[in-house]
Every structure is written in structure tokens, then in C-alpha cells.
C-alpha positions, 0 to 999 in steps of 0.5 A, a space after each residue: 772308631 775313636 781317633 787318638 792324637 799326639 803332638 810331638 815337638 821337634 827342634 831344628 838345628 841352630 839357625 844361621 844369622 840370616 835364617 834367624 833374622 828372617 824367622 824373627 821378622 816373620 814371627 813379628 808380622 804374623 803376631 801383628 796380624 793375629 793380634 789385629 784379627 783377635 781384637 777386630 773379631 771380638 769387637 765386632 762379634 765375629 768368631 767364625 773363620 769365614 767371617 774374619 776372612 771375609 772382613 779382613 782378608 783383602 785389607 791384610 793381603 794388600 798390606 802384606 803383599 810379600 807374605 804368602 796368602 795362606 798365612 792370612 787364612 791360618 791366622 784367621 783360623 787361629 784368631 777364631 779359635 782364640 775368640 771362641 775359647 775366650 767366649 766359652 770361658 766368659 760364659 762360664 764366668 771363669 775368664 780372667 780378663 775382659 777381652 782375649 789376650 794374645 800372649 804366646 804365638 805359634 804360627 799355623 801352617 797348612 799344606 801350601 806353606 810347608 813341605 817335608 823334604 825328608 824325615 829330617 828336613 822341612 821347608 817353610 814359605 816365608 815373606 823372603 821365600 822358601 827356607 830349608 830347616 834341618 831338624 834334630 829328630 828324637 826318639 819319640 818322633 821316630 816312634 810315631 813315624 815308624 809305628 803306623 801313626 799318620 802325620 797331619 798336614 797342619 803343624 805349628 812352628 815357634 821361634 825360640 830366640 834363646 836357643 836360636 832354634 825353630 820348634 816344630 809341633 807335629 801332630 800325629 793321629 791314629 784310629 783306635 779299635 775299642 775292645 769288644 766282649 768286655 768281661 769286667 770292671 776295674 774301678 779307680 779312686 784317686 786320693 792325695 797320697 794313694 790310688 785305690 784300684 779294685 780288680 775283681 774281689 781284690 783291692 790294691 792301694 797304691 801309695 803315691 806319696 804326693 802329699 809328702 812330695 808337695 810338702 817337701 818342695 813347699 818347705 824347700 821353696 820357703 827356705 829359698 825365699 829367705 835369701 835371693 836365689 837366682 831364677 834358674 834355681 827356682 825354675 829347676 825346683 819347680 820343674 823337678 816337682 812337676 816332672 816327679 809328679 808326672 812320672 808317677 801319674 804316667 806309671 799309675 795310668 800305665 799299670 791300670 790300663 795294662 791291667 784292664 787290657 789283660 782282663 778285657 775290662 772297663 775302667 771306671 773313674 769319678 767324673 770330677 768337675 773342671 773346678 774340682 780343687 776350687 770346690 774342695 778348698 772352698 771352706 778350707 782355711 789352712 793355707 798348707 792344706 789348700 796348697 796340697 789340694 791344688 797340687 794333688 792333680 786329681 783331674 790330671 791323673 784321670 786324664 792320664 788314665 783316659 789317654 793310656 786306656 785310649 791307646 790300648 782301646 779300653 773303654 773308660 766310664 765316668 760315674 757321679 762322684 757324689 757320696 762314693 766315700 760315704 754310702 755303705 756298698 753292702 746295705 746302702 746306708 748313708 752316711 757311714 761314720 768314721 771311728 778311726 782315721 780313714 776307717 768307716 763303720 756302718 751302723 746298720 750292717 756293722 761293716 768296718 771298712 776303709 774309706 778308699 775301699 768304700 769308694 772303689 766298691 761304689 764306683 764299681 756298682 755305679 759303673 755296672 748301672 751305667 753299662 746296663 748289661 754290656 759287662 757280665 754282672 759280678 757278685 752284686 750286692 756285696 756280701 762281704 768286704 774284699 781283700 785289701 793289699 797296700 803297696 808302697 811305691 818301691 813295690 808297685 812301680 816295678 810292675 807293669 800291671 796288677 795281678 788278678 790274684 794276691 800272690 806272694 809278692 802282693 801279700 808282703 803289703 797285705 792289711 786285712 
């Protein structure tokens, strides 16, 4: 069974002066050890946890005799992970530096270094002994505690000096049972301003207005740059844009996943490469268009859909995205030509259809080919274009799932 993991950040109560001083010293010691291990491991070509521990444990243990020995172990694990990640990026040619850098430090704990006193208090081993840390649990923390999620034994901690709090990163995991006897395929195509979803013979175009949102905040930032605005305002604007986009992604992912669960269906999406935005803007010279493509968040939405589907035990199939918006889904002619904005015409079968509808039809066909009999075959090949409904945000954001049939509510936004 696949394992679903979630990280929940729980803050502590504001620390006293004594505890704040201890954790500040403690974090500095751990950061010094981690930096030394990363530099040593990279220079000597040692990237495994056991190799670093064998070479540096005795030296570090003698130098930091008042520090619990298991912090040397966890620092070796942390350093090993950072070195491997950097070497992977360097092999792909996308590393931004010549050697791995240690910028943000979170202290790794194992089951010898922390104990759960109760659900709202933990104690942590430091160079000054065990320190009790009361927590401020929130709604999300209690949700995972009370709904059968298992807490892993290796959380992380980080000191936030500004708020005088300790941030505890708890990791929860749960086994997920994947649905059996799949009955259909729901195909999804992601664009800058809409997400197109095909459910049976119906296509729903959910307008997300990401383009308008991106341009609006870009214009606002340009206006702010004409005078000296304070950093807090600029950060607030950036956070607002990110949160609004994240909210739309989460609601879209929830609607798609819930629809698939109701229909016992597979969700099919395009397998976009990691450097998708960079590939898309390679020949684009317009700076505003380049910014819009970077901010569209195509892969972020696909990741959100995968996570929400995994929560519900729904299978996600990724297909090759090449040509999905240019191949005729009925006769296979390529390339279809546009005779109006985002409308295509097939010269062989005279099919007139929207580019987004073509994409979801082709994604569905490729998903059926990938599954090879795992799902009952639909009406293939297509004999006509499906019915299409265009839904503005105020319509689809009220819904928890998409209906399998076009009811009166959906027909308000119908375009044939």
C-alpha cells in the first residue's frame, strides 16, 4: 500500500530568557557541526551517512563532549542528504553553486533526543540537559492526531528568534488503500487561466483567472517600486498572491479528486518535465508573458491533484504531453490549425473544436492506452465532439465535485 506523509509545524509557547539562550547556543553548535560535515563530505567525496560517521564521529564527539552523541548521528544524516541532493542537481546541470551551501538549519531529532510528555508538551535533550517545551497545538495538528495518522519518531526543530518560539516539524504518515475495479478515466488539462476536466462525454472548463491575478499583482508591485515602500508591505503583497493562488489550486484539486472518488475513476494528467516553465519561455521575448508563464504554477497544480487523489486512494496516470493540443482526437490528423483564438479546425474531418477540449480528449485516449484493459473502454474512437460547459470561479468554487451530467446549474455557463 502507498504511504501518505504530511508535515505539520507546531509552535511552542514563547520561550523564557533562559530557554531561549540555551536553544540559541544549541542551534549554533549544531549548525557548526553540520557545516563542517557538509564541507568535509563534499571535499572527500563521501556522501553516505555511514561514511561520514566513520570519519568524523570520534573527532566531533571529543570536541563536543557535553552534546548528546545522537546529534552527531542526525547531523551526519542531514549532511548526507544535502550532499546527495546537491550532486543530483549538479549531474543534471541545474546546480546554482560550485559546492553545497548550508543556509537554513533545522535540527534533526531521533527517538533518543526527544520525548512526548503529553499531546501538548515535549522534552528535548540539549547540551544543558533535558528541556521541557510546552506547545501551542492548532486545528490541523489535532486533526492528524485524532484521525488515525501515525506520528514518525524523527521530527525536526528550528528556533525562531523573532517570535521567541521553537518550531517543531512533526511528520505524520498513513497507509492508503487504492481503489479497485476502476470504472472510468477523468482527464485534466491545465492552462494559465483555466483547468479543463473531461468526465465521460462532458467537458467542464473551470476558469481560474490566474492570468488576471498575476498581472494585477505585477502591476501593483510596479507601482510600489516608484516609491520606497517598507519591506513588510512588500512581503504582505507577495504572501497574498501566493495564498490566493494556493487556495484556488487546492479547491481545484479537491473537486477533481472528489469527482474521481464518486465515479471510481482514474485521474489522467500530463507528465510535465521539472523545468517546464523554462522550456516554455525559451523563445518568448515578452517580459510580461515570461512572468505569467513562470507564475502559472502548472506543476504545482498537478502535484496538488496527486496529493488529494492519494488521500482518497485514487490512481493518477501521467501521459506524454507532446501534441495533446494539436492532434485531432477523432481522425488523428496532425497538426490541427487554429481559425479563431483557441479554436482548432481539422482539415481532414472538418472538426471544429476548442484547443482545451482537444487536449483532454487526447489525454484520455493516452490514459486508456497506458492502462491497457485496467479500465472498461469508453466510446473510442470518438464519433463527435463532447458537450462543453464553461464555469466561472463563483460557480465552481461553491461545489465539492463535478456532476456526471449537465444539470440546470451547469447549463448556465454552457457553450456549444
